[in-house]
PDB file of N, CA, C and O in Angstrom, chain B, residues numbered from 101:
ATOM      1  N   MET B 101       7.127  17.837 -20.113  1.00  0.00           N
ATOM      2  CA  MET B 101       8.162  16.954 -19.075  1.00  0.00           C
ATOM      3  C   MET B 101       7.545  15.373 -19.116  1.00  0.00           C
ATOM      4  O   MET B 101       6.416  15.096 -18.711  1.00  0.00           O
ATOM      5  N   ARG B 102       8.382  14.511 -19.611  1.00  0.00           N
ATOM      6  CA  ARG B 102       7.462  13.287 -19.213  1.00  0.00           C
ATOM      7  C   ARG B 102       7.478  12.266 -17.778  1.00  0.00           C
ATOM      8  O   ARG B 102       8.443  11.599 -17.407  1.00  0.00           O
ATOM      9  N   MET B 103       7.025  12.296 -17.550  1.00  0.00           N
ATOM     10  CA  MET B 103       7.166  11.392 -16.353  1.00  0.00           C
ATOM     11  C   MET B 103       7.738  10.028 -16.957  1.00  0.00           C
ATOM     12  O   MET B 103       7.798   9.504 -18.068  1.00  0.00           O
ATOM     13  N   ALA B 104       8.131   9.724 -15.644  1.00  0.00           N
ATOM     14  CA  ALA B 104       8.930   8.290 -16.023  1.00  0.00           C
ATOM     15  C   ALA B 104       8.190   7.213 -15.745  1.00  0.00           C
ATOM     16  O   ALA B 104       7.352   6.997 -14.870  1.00  0.00           O
ATOM     17  N   THR B 105       8.821   6.272 -17.021  1.00  0.00           N
ATOM     18  CA  THR B 105       7.705   4.833 -16.944  1.00  0.00           C
ATOM     19  C   THR B 105       8.197   4.353 -15.400  1.00  0.00           C
ATOM     20  O   THR B 105       8.912   4.897 -14.558  1.00  0.00           O
ATOM     21  N   LEU B 106       7.544   3.204 -15.431  1.00  0.00           N
ATOM     22  CA  LEU B 106       7.389   2.405 -13.840  1.00  0.00           C
ATOM     23  C   LEU B 106       9.249   1.338 -14.604  1.00  0.00           C
ATOM     24  O   LEU B 106      10.210   1.197 -13.848  1.00  0.00           O
ATOM     25  N   MET B 107       9.271   0.897 -15.813  1.00  0.00           N
ATOM     26  CA  MET B 107      10.681   0.340 -16.550  1.00  0.00           C
ATOM     27  C   MET B 107      11.603   1.461 -16.684  1.00  0.00           C
ATOM     28  O   MET B 107      12.802   1.184 -16.687  1.00  0.00           O
ATOM     29  N   ASP B 108      11.294   2.521 -16.781  1.00  0.00           N
ATOM     30  CA  ASP B 108      12.410   3.954 -16.669  1.00  0.00           C
ATOM     31  C   ASP B 108      12.929   3.581 -15.041  1.00  0.00           C
ATOM     32  O   ASP B 108      13.989   2.963 -14.947  1.00  0.00           O
ATOM     33  N   ARG B 109      12.465   3.815 -14.243  1.00  0.00           N
ATOM     34  CA  ARG B 109      12.224   3.606 -12.709  1.00  0.00           C
ATOM     35  C   ARG B 109      13.185   2.711 -12.154  1.00  0.00           C
ATOM     36  O   ARG B 109      14.162   2.851 -11.419  1.00  0.00           O
ATOM     37  N   VAL B 110      12.321   1.229 -13.022  1.00  0.00           N
ATOM     38  CA  VAL B 110      13.271   0.043 -12.355  1.00  0.00           C
ATOM     39  C   VAL B 110      14.500  -0.006 -12.592  1.00  0.00           C
ATOM     40  O   VAL B 110      15.287  -0.333 -11.703  1.00  0.00           O
ATOM     41  N   ARG B 111      14.930   0.325 -13.906  1.00  0.00           N
ATOM     42  CA  ARG B 111      16.348   0.267 -14.653  1.00  0.00           C
ATOM     43  C   ARG B 111      17.255   1.002 -13.876  1.00  0.00           C
ATOM     44  O   ARG B 111      18.419   0.628 -13.731  1.00  0.00           O
ATOM     45  N   ALA B 112      16.732   2.184 -13.285  1.00  0.00           N
ATOM     46  CA  ALA B 112      17.488   3.863 -12.884  1.00  0.00           C
ATOM     47  C   ALA B 112      17.966   2.426 -11.244  1.00  0.00           C
ATOM     48  O   ALA B 112      18.980   1.728 -11.232  1.00  0.00           O
ATOM     49  N   TYR B 113      17.222   2.429 -10.502  1.00  0.00           N
ATOM     50  CA  TYR B 113      17.401   1.773  -9.467  1.00  0.00           C
ATOM     51  C   TYR B 113      18.462   0.552  -9.752  1.00  0.00           C
ATOM     52  O   TYR B 113      19.682   0.521  -9.588  1.00  0.00           O
ATOM     53  N   LEU B 114      17.792  -0.180 -10.109  1.00  0.00           N
ATOM     54  CA  LEU B 114      18.914  -0.958 -10.906  1.00  0.00           C
ATOM     55  C   LEU B 114      20.091  -0.890 -10.932  1.00  0.00           C
ATOM     56  O   LEU B 114      20.926  -1.582 -10.350  1.00  0.00           O
ATOM     57  N   ARG B 115      20.283   0.467 -12.027  1.00  0.00           N
ATOM     58  CA  ARG B 115      22.015   1.070 -11.391  1.00  0.00           C
ATOM     59  C   ARG B 115      22.351   2.161 -10.645  1.00  0.00           C
ATOM     60  O   ARG B 115      23.058   3.145 -10.865  1.00  0.00           O
ATOM     61  N   SER B 116      21.643   1.755  -9.636  1.00  0.00           N
ATOM     62  CA  SER B 116      21.994   2.682  -8.303  1.00  0.00           C
ATOM     63  C   SER B 116      23.029   1.684  -7.746  1.00  0.00           C
ATOM     64  O   SER B 116      23.037   0.512  -8.123  1.00  0.00           O
ATOM     65  N   PRO B 117      23.920   2.180  -6.823  1.00  0.00           N
ATOM     66  CA  PRO B 117      24.359   1.340  -5.235  1.00  0.00           C
ATOM     67  C   PRO B 117      23.841   0.212  -5.057  1.00  0.00           C
ATOM     68  O   PRO B 117      24.284  -0.849  -5.496  1.00  0.00           O
ATOM     69  N   LYS B 118      22.471   0.424  -4.136  1.00  0.00           N
ATOM     70  CA  LYS B 118      21.988   0.167  -3.853  1.00  0.00           C
ATOM     71  C   LYS B 118      21.182  -1.478  -4.419  1.00  0.00           C
ATOM     72  O   LYS B 118      21.079  -2.532  -3.791  1.00  0.00           O
ATOM     73  N   GLY B 119      20.644  -1.074  -6.038  1.00  0.00           N
ATOM     74  CA  GLY B 119      20.062  -1.766  -6.925  1.00  0.00           C
ATOM     75  C   GLY B 119      21.002  -2.942  -7.243  1.00  0.00           C
ATOM     76  O   GLY B 119      20.683  -4.127  -7.335  1.00  0.00           O
ATOM     77  N   LYS B 120      22.558  -2.240  -7.436  1.00  0.00           N
ATOM     78  CA  LYS B 120      23.489  -3.573  -7.428  1.00  0.00           C
ATOM     79  C   LYS B 120      23.932  -4.392  -6.570  1.00  0.00           C
ATOM     80  O   LYS B 120      24.673  -5.355  -6.762  1.00  0.00           O
ATOM     81  N   GLN B 121      23.266  -3.839  -5.152  1.00  0.00           N
ATOM     82  CA  GLN B 121      23.662  -4.705  -4.018  1.00  0.00           C
ATOM     83  C   GLN B 121      22.643  -5.633  -4.385  1.00  0.00           C
ATOM     84  O   GLN B 121      23.012  -6.676  -4.924  1.00  0.00           O
ATOM     85  N   GLN B 122      21.218  -5.406  -4.157  1.00  0.00           N
ATOM     86  CA  GLN B 122      20.371  -6.099  -4.286  1.00  0.00           C
ATOM     87  C   GLN B 122      20.220  -7.545  -5.011  1.00  0.00           C
ATOM     88  O   GLN B 122      19.885  -8.640  -4.558  1.00  0.00           O
ATOM     89  N   ILE B 123      20.642  -7.075  -6.471  1.00  0.00           N
ATOM     90  CA  ILE B 123      21.572  -8.172  -7.855  1.00  0.00           C
ATOM     91  C   ILE B 123      22.455  -8.450  -7.036  1.00  0.00           C
ATOM     92  O   ILE B 123      22.032  -9.543  -6.657  1.00  0.00           O
ATOM     93  N   GLU B 124      23.424  -8.269  -6.442  1.00  0.00           N
ATOM     94  CA  GLU B 124      24.692  -9.787  -6.080  1.00  0.00           C
ATOM     95  C   GLU B 124      24.349 -10.106  -4.379  1.00  0.00           C
ATOM     96  O   GLU B 124      25.042 -10.652  -3.520  1.00  0.00           O
ATOM     97  N   GLN B 125      22.812  -9.442  -4.315  1.00  0.00           N
ATOM     98  CA  GLN B 125      22.343 -10.475  -3.164  1.00  0.00           C
ATOM     99  C   GLN B 125      21.204 -11.780  -3.037  1.00  0.00           C
ATOM    100  O   GLN B 125      20.976 -12.583  -2.132  1.00  0.00           O
ATOM    101  N   ALA B 126      20.544 -11.550  -4.570  1.00  0.00           N
ATOM    102  CA  ALA B 126      19.862 -12.354  -5.636  1.00  0.00           C
ATOM    103  C   ALA B 126      21.053 -13.342  -6.040  1.00  0.00           C
ATOM    104  O   ALA B 126      21.103 -14.479  -5.571  1.00  0.00           O
ATOM    105  N   LYS B 127      22.002 -12.855  -6.928  1.00  0.00           N
ATOM    106  CA  LYS B 127      22.704 -13.694  -6.894  1.00  0.00           C
ATOM    107  C   LYS B 127      23.194 -14.893  -6.259  1.00  0.00           C
ATOM    108  O   LYS B 127      23.096 -16.018  -6.749  1.00  0.00           O
ATOM    109  N   ARG B 128      23.777 -14.585  -5.040  1.00  0.00           N
ATOM    110  CA  ARG B 128      24.243 -15.325  -3.809  1.00  0.00           C
ATOM    111  C   ARG B 128      22.841 -16.002  -3.851  1.00  0.00           C
ATOM    112  O   ARG B 128      22.775 -16.788  -4.797  1.00  0.00           O
ATOM    113  N   MET B 129      21.509 -15.923  -2.988  1.00  0.00           N
ATOM    114  CA  MET B 129      20.836 -16.710  -2.864  1.00  0.00           C
ATOM    115  C   MET B 129      20.746 -17.804  -4.089  1.00  0.00           C
ATOM    116  O   MET B 129      21.318 -18.826  -3.709  1.00  0.00           O
ATOM    117  N   ALA B 130      20.149 -17.981  -5.643  1.00  0.00           N
ATOM    118  CA  ALA B 130      19.971 -18.435  -6.829  1.00  0.00           C
ATOM    119  C   ALA B 130      21.404 -19.797  -6.469  1.00  0.00           C
ATOM    120  O   ALA B 130      20.963 -20.942  -6.556  1.00  0.00           O
ATOM    121  N   ARG B 131      22.285 -19.745  -6.261  1.00  0.00           N
ATOM    122  CA  ARG B 131      23.138 -20.748  -6.437  1.00  0.00           C
ATOM    123  C   ARG B 131      23.395 -21.131  -5.027  1.00  0.00           C
ATOM    124  O   ARG B 131      24.494 -21.623  -4.771  1.00  0.00           O
ATOM    125  N   ASP B 132      22.407 -20.947  -3.953  1.00  0.00           N
ATOM    126  CA  ASP B 132      22.052 -22.271  -3.022  1.00  0.00           C
ATOM    127  C   ASP B 132      21.274 -22.551  -3.017  1.00  0.00           C
ATOM    128  O   ASP B 132      20.296 -21.848  -2.763  1.00  0.00           O
ATOM    129  N   PRO B 133      21.239 -24.267  -3.415  1.00  0.00           N
ATOM    130  CA  PRO B 133      20.699 -25.936  -3.830  1.00  0.00           C
ATOM    131  C   PRO B 133      19.363 -25.633  -2.740  1.00  0.00           C
ATOM    132  O   PRO B 133      18.303 -26.260  -2.761  1.00  0.00           O
ATOM    133  N   ARG B 134      19.615 -24.819  -2.057  1.00  0.00           N
ATOM    134  CA  ARG B 134      17.892 -25.158  -0.735  1.00  0.00           C
ATOM    135  C   ARG B 134      17.145 -24.622  -1.827  1.00  0.00           C
ATOM    136  O   ARG B 134      16.431 -25.254  -2.606  1.00  0.00           O
ATOM    137  N   ASN B 135      17.468 -22.914  -1.805  1.00  0.00           N
ATOM    138  CA  ASN B 135      16.528 -22.069  -2.806  1.00  0.00           C
ATOM    139  C   ASN B 135      16.230 -22.595  -4.195  1.00  0.00           C
ATOM    140  O   ASN B 135      15.094 -22.582  -4.669  1.00  0.00           O
ATOM    141  N   GLN B 136      16.785 -22.836  -4.523  1.00  0.00           N
ATOM    142  CA  GLN B 136      16.662 -24.030  -6.318  1.00  0.00           C
ATOM    143  C   GLN B 136      15.630 -24.425  -5.836  1.00  0.00           C
ATOM    144  O   GLN B 136      14.535 -23.891  -6.009  1.00  0.00           O
ATOM    145  N   HIS B 137      15.929 -25.771  -4.926  1.00  0.00           N
ATOM    146  CA  HIS B 137      14.795 -26.668  -4.872  1.00  0.00           C
ATOM    147  C   HIS B 137      13.525 -25.793  -4.255  1.00  0.00           C
ATOM    148  O   HIS B 137      12.543 -25.925  -4.986  1.00  0.00           O
ATOM    149  N   LYS B 138      13.288 -24.981  -3.170  1.00  0.00           N
ATOM    150  CA  LYS B 138      11.556 -23.833  -3.532  1.00  0.00           C
ATOM    151  C   LYS B 138      11.473 -23.222  -4.694  1.00  0.00           C
ATOM    152  O   LYS B 138      10.438 -22.641  -5.023  1.00  0.00           O
ATOM    153  N   ALA B 139      12.585 -23.273  -5.496  1.00  0.00           N
ATOM    154  CA  ALA B 139      11.853 -22.403  -6.754  1.00  0.00           C
ATOM    155  C   ALA B 139      10.975 -23.475  -7.566  1.00  0.00           C
ATOM    156  O   ALA B 139       9.794 -23.393  -7.904  1.00  0.00           O
ATOM    157  N   ARG B 140      11.913 -24.512  -7.778  1.00  0.00           N
ATOM    158  CA  ARG B 140      11.691 -25.431  -8.276  1.00  0.00           C
ATOM    159  C   ARG B 140       9.954 -25.593  -7.981  1.00  0.00           C
ATOM    160  O   ARG B 140       9.084 -25.536  -8.849  1.00  0.00           O
ATOM    161  N   GLN B 141       9.786 -25.768  -6.786  1.00  0.00           N
ATOM    162  CA  GLN B 141       8.655 -26.338  -6.071  1.00  0.00           C
ATOM    163  C   GLN B 141       7.564 -25.200  -6.420  1.00  0.00           C
ATOM    164  O   GLN B 141       6.400 -25.519  -6.664  1.00  0.00           O
ATOM    165  N   LEU B 142       7.975 -23.921  -6.433  1.00  0.00           N
ATOM    166  CA  LEU B 142       6.965 -23.299  -6.750  1.00  0.00           C
ATOM    167  C   LEU B 142       6.296 -23.379  -8.112  1.00  0.00           C
ATOM    168  O   LEU B 142       5.107 -23.650  -8.283  1.00  0.00           O
ATOM    169  N   LEU B 143       7.412 -23.048  -9.303  1.00  0.00           N
ATOM    170  CA  LEU B 143       7.167 -23.059 -10.882  1.00  0.00           C
ATOM    171  C   LEU B 143       6.342 -24.184 -10.593  1.00  0.00           C
ATOM    172  O   LEU B 143       5.194 -24.013 -11.004  1.00  0.00           O
ATOM    173  N   ALA B 144       6.601 -25.651  -9.831  1.00  0.00           N
ATOM    174  CA  ALA B 144       5.827 -27.030  -9.860  1.00  0.00           C
ATOM    175  C   ALA B 144       4.144 -26.339 -10.196  1.00  0.00           C
ATOM    176  O   ALA B 144       3.369 -26.146 -11.133  1.00  0.00           O
ATOM    177  N   ARG B 145       4.291 -26.104  -8.331  1.00  0.00           N
ATOM    178  CA  ARG B 145       2.664 -26.047  -8.463  1.00  0.00           C
ATOM    179  C   ARG B 145       2.283 -24.558  -9.072  1.00  0.00           C
ATOM    180  O   ARG B 145       1.228 -24.251  -8.519  1.00  0.00           O
ATOM    181  N   LEU B 146       2.589 -23.749  -9.759  1.00  0.00           N
ATOM    182  CA  LEU B 146       2.297 -22.337 -10.235  1.00  0.00           C
ATOM    183  C   LEU B 146       1.594 -23.229 -11.873  1.00  0.00           C
ATOM    184  O   LEU B 146       0.530 -22.863 -12.372  1.00  0.00           O
ATOM    185  N   ARG B 147       2.498 -24.453 -12.503  1.00  0.00           N
ATOM    186  CA  ARG B 147       2.560 -24.642 -13.226  1.00  0.00           C
ATOM    187  C   ARG B 147       0.909 -25.898 -13.413  1.00  0.00           C
ATOM    188  O   ARG B 147       0.202 -26.214 -14.370  1.00  0.00           O
ATOM    189  N   GLY B 148       0.923 -26.224 -12.092  1.00  0.00           N
ATOM    190  CA  GLY B 148      -0.421 -27.352 -12.166  1.00  0.00           C
ATOM    191  C   GLY B 148      -1.497 -26.534 -11.881  1.00  0.00           C
ATOM    192  O   GLY B 148      -2.607 -27.042 -11.720  1.00  0.00           O
ATOM    193  N   ARG B 149      -1.315 -25.235 -11.787  1.00  0.00           N
ATOM    194  CA  ARG B 149      -2.867 -24.591 -11.484  1.00  0.00           C
ATOM    195  C   ARG B 149      -3.482 -24.447 -12.908  1.00  0.00           C
ATOM    196  O   ARG B 149      -4.688 -24.586 -13.112  1.00  0.00           O
ATOM    197  N   ARG B 150      -2.663 -24.187 -13.781  1.00  0.00           N
ATOM    198  CA  ARG B 150      -3.262 -23.925 -14.819  1.00  0.00           C
ATOM    199  C   ARG B 150      -4.279 -24.548 -15.896  1.00  0.00           C
ATOM    200  O   ARG B 150      -5.070 -24.127 -16.740  1.00  0.00           O
ATOM    201  N   HIS B 151      -3.820 -25.798 -15.397  1.00  0.00           N
ATOM    202  CA  HIS B 151      -4.950 -27.116 -16.071  1.00  0.00           C
ATOM    203  C   HIS B 151      -5.982 -27.303 -15.317  1.00  0.00           C
ATOM    204  O   HIS B 151      -6.827 -28.143 -15.625  1.00  0.00           O
TER     205      HIS B 151
END
């Protein structure tokens, strides 16, 4: 019997009721302009560190 890989476990979680709930919550949060601004700031900071 093969051990489940990490990705298999993640996929199983995302298909579960709790996982679907988390996905919907993340989508709601992503639509919020304040969170979009925070995400852009974080990405800008991360891009700045590469150089």
